[in-house]
C-alpha positions, 0 to 999 in steps of 0.5 A: 205361188208365183203368178205370171203370164205362160208367154212373156212371164209379166207379172200382173200387180194387184191393181191390174184389170180384166174386163168380163162379157158382163162389164164387170172389172176385177183382178181376174187372179183374186178370184181364180178366173171367176167374174164377182158379178155374173159369177162366169168363169173364164178359162182363158185370161189375156195378157195385159202386157204381150195380148196373147191368151192362155189357159187361167191355171197356167198362169200359176207357177210353183203348184205342186203336181196334181199328182202329189196332191191326190197322193195325201190320205184322206179319212174315209167320209163315213165311219163303219158300223 
């Protein structure tokens, strides 16, 4: 899976850091946008290169479409009888 800014295509390195409102600094892509200290989930992420904001999920490229994931057959949660 490729991670890149949807506005400028900048690809963050493993050492890139974002800061939460609680003051904790971490790589937001290691946790899917959730701060490991206060557990706040950030729906938007600011690009460290172009400074523009985008939905966090839009940074993830090459993901299968949601419809394809829903087409997967799942076993029933309970058994008859």
